[in-house]
C-alpha positions, 0 to 999 in steps of 0.5 A, a space after each residue: 500500500 502507498 501512502 501520501 499520508 498516514 490517514 488511517 489507524 490500525 496500520 502499520 503506516 510509515 511515520 512522516 519522518 520515514 516518508 521524508 527519508 524515503 523520498 531523500 533517500 531516492 532523489 526524490 525521483 521514481 525508484 522503477 529502474 526505467 522511470 527514475 521521473 522527478 516527483 517533486 517540482 513547481 507548483 502553479 504559482 511561486 509559493 507552491 510545490 507539486 509533489 507527486 511522489 508515494 511512499 510504498 510499502 514493499 511488504 503490506 501496512 495490514 493483514 491481506 494487502 499486497 505481497 502479504 506481510 512476509 512475517 514482519 511485526 508491525 513495526 518492521 513493516 513501519 521501517 525504512 527497509 519496508 518501503 520504496 519511493 515511486 511516482 503515482 503511477 508505478 506505485 499505484 501499479 505495483 499494488 494492483 492484483 494484490 501485488 503478484 506481478 511485483 513481488 517483494 524481492 524485485 522492489 527491495 532490488 528496485 531500491 537497491 539498484 535505485 540508491 546505487 545509481 544515485 551514489 555512482 551520479 553523486 560522485 560523476 561514476 557509472 555503476 554496472 549493477 542492472 535488472 532484465 525487466 522483460 522479454 516480448 516476443 513478436 514473431 515465434 513460436 505460437 505459444 509465444 508469439 505476441 507476448 511479454 513476459 516481464 522478469 522478477 529476481 525470482 521467476 518460475 516459468 510453468 506449462 504445458 509440454 511444447 508451450 515454449 518454455 524452453 525456446 524462452 530460456 534460449 531466447 534469454 541465453 542467445 545473446 551471450 552463447 552464441 554458438 548454441 543459439 546458432 546450432 538451434 533449428 529456429 524455424 520460420 521467422 523469429 522476432 524478440 526483444 529483451 530490455 534491461 538497464 545497467 543502469 540505463 536503459 537498453 533493448 536488444 533485439 533478436 531476428 532469425 530469418 532462413 535460420 540465420 540470427 542477427 542482433 540489433 543492440 541499442 540500434 547498433 547492429 550486428 552478427 553478435 554483440 559485445 556481452 550485453 548481460 551475463 547468463 549462467 546456464 547449467 545443463 543436465 551432465 552428460 555422465 560419462 567422465 566422472 563427477 568434475 569433468 562432467 559437472 564443468 562441462 554442464 556449466 561450459 566452464 573448465 575444469 580448473 575454473 569449476 574446483 576454484 569456484 566449488 571451493 568457495 561455495 560453503 562460504 559463499 552459497 552456504 547450502 548444501 555443499 559444506 566443505 571442500 578438500 583439494 587432494 593431489 588437485 581434485 577436490 572432495 566434497 563434503 554434502 550435508 545429507 551424505 555421510 561419504 564425500 563425493 570425490 571427482 571420479 564419481 558419477 555427475 548424475 546422482 541428485 548429490 552431485 546435481 546439488 553440487 552443480 546447482 551451488 557453483 551455477 549460483 556461485 557463478 551467478 553471484 560473482 558475474 552479478 558484481 559486474 553486471 546484470 546476470 541471469 541464471 537460467 535453469 531448465 527443468 533440471 530441478 524436476 529430476 529431484 526427489 521433490 523434498 530435495 528439489 523444494 529445498 534447493 528453490 529455497 536455497 534459490 530464494 535466499 542466494 539470489 542476490 544481485 542476480 536475477 533466476 529463471 526456472 522452468 519447472 514442471 513441480 508444484 511448489 508449496 505456497 510457502 515456497 511459491 510466494 517468493 517467486 513470480 510464476 509464468 504460465 504458458 499454454 500449447 497454442 490450440 492447433 
C-alpha cells in the first residue's frame, strides 16, 4: 500500500519522518529503474511545490494487503527497510492484483539499484548493476507469439509441454551463448526484444530468418553483440567421465575454474555443500545430507552431484552479478530431484539470489510457502 500521508489507524503506516527519508534517499525520483521520474517540482504559483511521489510498503501495512506481511512485525513494516519511493503511476501499479506481478524481492532490488545509481551519479561515476526487466516475442513459436513476459528477481516458468518454456530460456541466453543459439534450428521467422538496464536502459532485438540469427543492440546491428548481460546456464551433465569433468562441462567452464569456484561454495552459498578439500589437485566434497564425501571420479548424475552443480551455478551468478546484470537460467534440472530435495533447492535459490536473477523452468507444484517468493509465468500450448 502506498501513502501520500498517514490517514488511517490500525495499520503499520509510515511516519512522516520515514516517508521523508524514503523520498530523500531516492532523490525525490521514482525508484522504478526504467522510470526515475522526478516526483517534486514547481507548483502553479511561486509559493507552491507539486509533489507526485508515494512512499510504498514493500510488505503490506495491514494483513491481507499486497504481497502479504512477509512475517514482519508491525514495527518492522513501519521501517525504512520495508519501503520504496515511487511516482504516483508506478505506486499504484505495484499494488494491483495484490502485488502479484511485483513481489517483494523485485521491489527490494529496485530500491537497491536506484540508490546505487544515485551514489554513482553523485560522484560522477557509472555503475554496472542492473536488471533484465522483460522479453517480448513478436514473431516466433505460436505459444509465445505477441507475448511480453516481465521478469522479477525470482521467476518460475511453468506450463504444458511444447508451450515454449525452453525456447524462452534459449532466447534469454542467445545473446551470450552464440554457438548454442546458432546451432538451434529456428523454424520460421523470429523477432524478440529483451530489455534491461545497467543502470541505463537497453534493448536487444533478436531476429531470425531462414535460419540466420541477427542481433540489434540499441540500434547497433551485428551478427554478434558484446556481452550485453551475463547468463549462467547449467545443463544436465553427460554422465560419462566422472563428476568434476562432466559438471564443469555442464556449466561450459574448464575444470580448473570449476574447482576454484567450488572451493568457495561453502562460504558463499552456504547450502548442501559443507566443505571442499583439494587433495592432489582433485576436490573431495562433503555434503550436509551425505555421510560419505563425493570424489572427482564419482557419477555426476546423482542428485547429490546435481546439488553441487547448482550451487556452483549460484556462485557463478553471484560473481558475474558483481560486474553487471546476470541471469541464472535453469531448464527443468530441478525436476530430476526428489520433490523434497527440489523444494530445498528452491528455498536456497530464494535466499542466495542476490544481485542476479533466476529463471527456473519446472513442472513441479511448489508448496505455497515457497511459491510466494517467486513470480510465476504459466505458458499454454497454442491450439492447432
